[in-house]
C-alpha positions, -999 to 999 in steps of 0.1 A, spaced: 276 -598 -662 241 -585 -664 218 -588 -634 184 -603 -638 152 -582 -632 146 -602 -600 181 -596 -588 177 -559 -593 145 -560 -572 164 -577 -545 194 -553 -545 175 -521 -539 151 -536 -515 121 -527 -536 129 -491 -536 121 -488 -573 87 -502 -568 81 -480 -538 90 -449 -560 67 -459 -587 40 -462 -563 48 -428 -548 45 -411 -582 10 -426 -587 -3 -419 -552 3 -385 -537 16 -386 -500 -12 -372 -480 6 -365 -446 34 -343 -460 40 -306 -452 28 -281 -478 36 -245 -483 5 -233 -465 10 -252 -432 47 -261 -429 52 -236 -401 23 -250 -381 34 -285 -387 71 -278 -377 59 -264 -344 44 -297 -335 79 -314 -337 97 -311 -303 130 -302 -318 116 -272 -337 91 -260 -311 94 -223 -301 75 -227 -269 62 -257 -251 23 -262 -251 4 -254 -220 -10 -290 -218 6 -320 -235 -20 -342 -253 -4 -376 -261 -26 -379 -292 -16 -344 -306 19 -344 -294 31 -381 -291 67 -373 -294 67 -346 -267 46 -368 -244 73 -395 -249 100 -371 -240 81 -358 -210 76 -394 -197 114 -399 -201 121 -367 -181 97 -377 -153 107 -414 -152 107 -423 -116 129 -453 -121 159 -432 -127 182 -420 -99 170 -390 -80 198 -369 -91 189 -375 -127 152 -367 -121 161 -334 -103 185 -324 -129 159 -330 -156 134 -309 -136 160 -282 -133 166 -282 -171 129 -281 -176 126 -251 -152 155 -234 -171 136 -237 -204 105 -222 -189 126 -194 -174 142 -186 -208 106 -183 -221 98 -160 -191 72 -184 -179 84 -179 -143 54 -196 -127 59 -228 -145 97 -226 -138 89 -224 -101 67 -255 -104 96 -274 -121 123 -262 -96 100 -271 -67 94 -305 -81 131 -310 -84 137 -300 -48 110 -325 -37 131 -353 -51 155 -345 -21 185 -359 -40 218 -361 -22 236 -337 -47 240 -305 -25 253 -284 -54 223 -292 -75 198 -285 -47 216 -251 -41 212 -243 -79 175 -254 -77 170 -229 -48 189 -201 -66 170 -206 -99 137 -207 -80 147 -175 -62 154 -158 -96 119 -168 -108 103 -156 -76 123 -124 -80 110 -117 -115 75 -122 -102 80 -97 -74 79 -122 -47 108 -108 -28 103 -125 5 100 -160 -12 131 -152 -33 151 -141 -2 140 -174 16 153 -195 -14 186 -174 -14 191 -182 23 184 -219 17 209 -220 -12 235 -203 9 231 -228 36 237 -256 12 266 -238 -6 279 -209 14 302 -199 -15 275 -198 -41 279 -163 -56 246 -164 -75 227 -170 -42 247 -143 -23 240 -118 -53 202 -127 -54 199 -123 -16 215 -89 -18 191 -79 -46 161 -91 -27 171 -71 4 175 -40 -17 140 -44 -30 127 -50 5 146 -18 16 166 -39 42 198 -21 32 218 -33 62 211 -69 54 219 -62 18 253 -49 28 260 -81 48 250 -103 17 274 -82 -4 303 -85 21 299 -123 21 300 -124 -17 330 -100 -19 350 -121 5 347 -148 -21 350 -128 -53 364 -93 -42 362 -79 -77 327 -89 -86 312 -59 -104 276 -64 -95 283 -70 -59 305 -39 -57 278 -18 -73 252 -32 -50 273 -26 -19 278 10 -29 241 15 -35 231 -2 -3 255 18 18 243 50 3 206 41 9 213 28 44 228 62 53 200 80 38 174 58 56 191 62 89 192 101 85 155 101 75 147 79 106 165 103 129 147 133 113 114 115 117 121 105 154 131 141 162 100 154 145 77 130 163 93 139 196 87 176 189 51 170 179 45 148 209 58 176 231 38 202 214 6 180 216 12 174 253 17 211 259 -15 219 239 -36 194 257 -22 206 290 -32 242 281 -68 231 272 -71 212 304 -58 240 324 -84 264 309 -112 239 319 -123 235 283 -143 204 277 -138 182 247 -166 161 233 -159 126 220 -173 112 189 -199 86 189 -176 56 190 -163 31 216 -130 39 233 -109 30 263 -125 59 282 -161 48 276 -185 43 247 -213 66 255 -221 92 230 -209 128 237 -187 117 268 -166 145 281 -128 142 278 -119 174 297 -129 159 332 -111 126 326 -79 121 346 -60 113 314 -76 142 294 -42 152 281 -42 121 260 -79 115 258 -85 145 237 -65 129 208 -73 93 213 -110 98 213 -109 124 185 -118 152 208 -96 173 187 -100 155 154 -111 184 131 -80 184 109 -93 157 86 -126 174 81 -115 211 79 -78 210 74 -72 230 105 -68 222 142 -63 241 175 -27 252 182 -8 269 209 14 298 198 47 310 212 29 334 235 8 306 250 -24 317 233 -48 290 219 -61 295 184 -92 275 175 -109 266 142 -144 279 146 -176 272 126 -205 297 121 -238 282 111 -265 301 94 -295 277 95 -320 302 78 -299 299 45 -282 266 52 -248 283 49 -216 282 70 -185 302 75 -152 288 88 -124 307 107 -93 285 107 -75 304 136 -98 322 160 -77 335 188 -91 327 224 -86 363 233 -106 378 203 -142 388 207 -169 375 183 -179 410 173 -145 416 157 -149 387 134 -185 392 125 -178 429 117 -153 417 92 -174 390 78 -205 412 75 -189 446 70 -190 465 37 -197 434 15 -224 411 25 -225 375 14 -244 368 -18 -269 345 -2 -281 374 19 -305 387 -7 -326 407 19 -293 425 31 -303 419 67 -272 401 80 -256 433 94 -233 431 124 -257 451 147 -286 427 137 -269 395 146 -276 370 175 -250 344 184 -258 311 202 -240 279 212 -259 247 218 -255 224 248 -251 191 230 -264 172 260 -295 191 268 -301 208 234 -306 241 252 -293 273 236 -270 299 252 -269 334 237 -235 349 236 -226 386 241 -206 395 210 -182 417 231 -169 388 250 -138 367 240 -140 332 228 -122 318 258 -149 329 282 -175 310 261 -154 278 259 -149 279 296 -187 278 303 -200 248 321 -224 238 293 -200 245 264 -185 214 248 -160 214 219 -169 187 193 -142 174 170 -119 201 181 -141 228 163 -163 251 184 -195 258 165 -219 288 169 -254 295 154 -260 329 139 -296 344 132 -310 378 125 -326 395 155 -364 401 152 -366 382 119 -394 357 112 -369 329 111 -354 339 145 -388 338 161 -396 304 145 -361 290 154 -363 301 191 -399 289 194 -401 262 221 -365 263 229 -351 272 264 -326 300 259 -300 312 284 -281 345 283 -243 345 286 -226 377 292 
């Protein structure tokens, strides 16, 4: 029995008519070979990464899915789980910041599922860990452990955070807790071994540092006691301190001078010169000493000038057979040199006999050691510059 034309139209629900129309009018919204990858990336099922912002008009399907995920009418457990899954997706894409936002939103639901909340804390700890936020990661690990004490991932993450924070003792505790639950866990065993080794090393280094500090403190106290016993006066820098804020205040006369010399930078020459005063095994002080040549704006520095050595001994070496290149007139000969120190308070000059030792000069009532470095001015006797330099200045003789 043959079907009528009308019956055929009814049986295929007008499909033939639709196909005839399709052949006559090209489908405008279909994919083509030039943009099919771009169009596929707009379909939620085929997206490689989620867009930064979801525009409902541009991504209607994705907006619909997101609205389902964040549907507040669903049970809190479902909402928290959906947010956990969303965070996991971000985590897989290494978008740890967005993962943290998703996990945090899940925790804010405050659902009654303890295991789920523990997982949210552990996952957020992992994201924080990858961002380098070790303290936050550790806090999440602690929170997860409180909710679920046998949560191995939380215990492992806590141990890893403590390792990064160099809290090796705490790392060992986390490892021990985890190994009581899973004694053969490879990662925990490796972490425990590493933490134990680093803990022992850190304790050894701490003992060495403590012994070194104790030795240095004893040497410093002996040094300052020696300076005080000699009556040498240290000059503070121009900065406020617990001993006073006046510029150029003396440390040597202070009752706590043995400490004041360091606290107020009275011996602070090491940063500037790389040297500082020291006391040798025979009980002799050796000072860094600065020689100033104002005529040529030059300086000389002696890193260890023994307090028992005379100035002439050093100057003979410095200006002996070979004179400095800046002395073009060849006049800085040892026998032609005059040496002075300046009273920082009165700006008066004191001429020093080259045959006397450094200690006698430093013990003079008007000699003050600034920044731990005694300094002296050197000029050529009888030169035009010497006459000009001394003009109008009050000069005392020290023999």
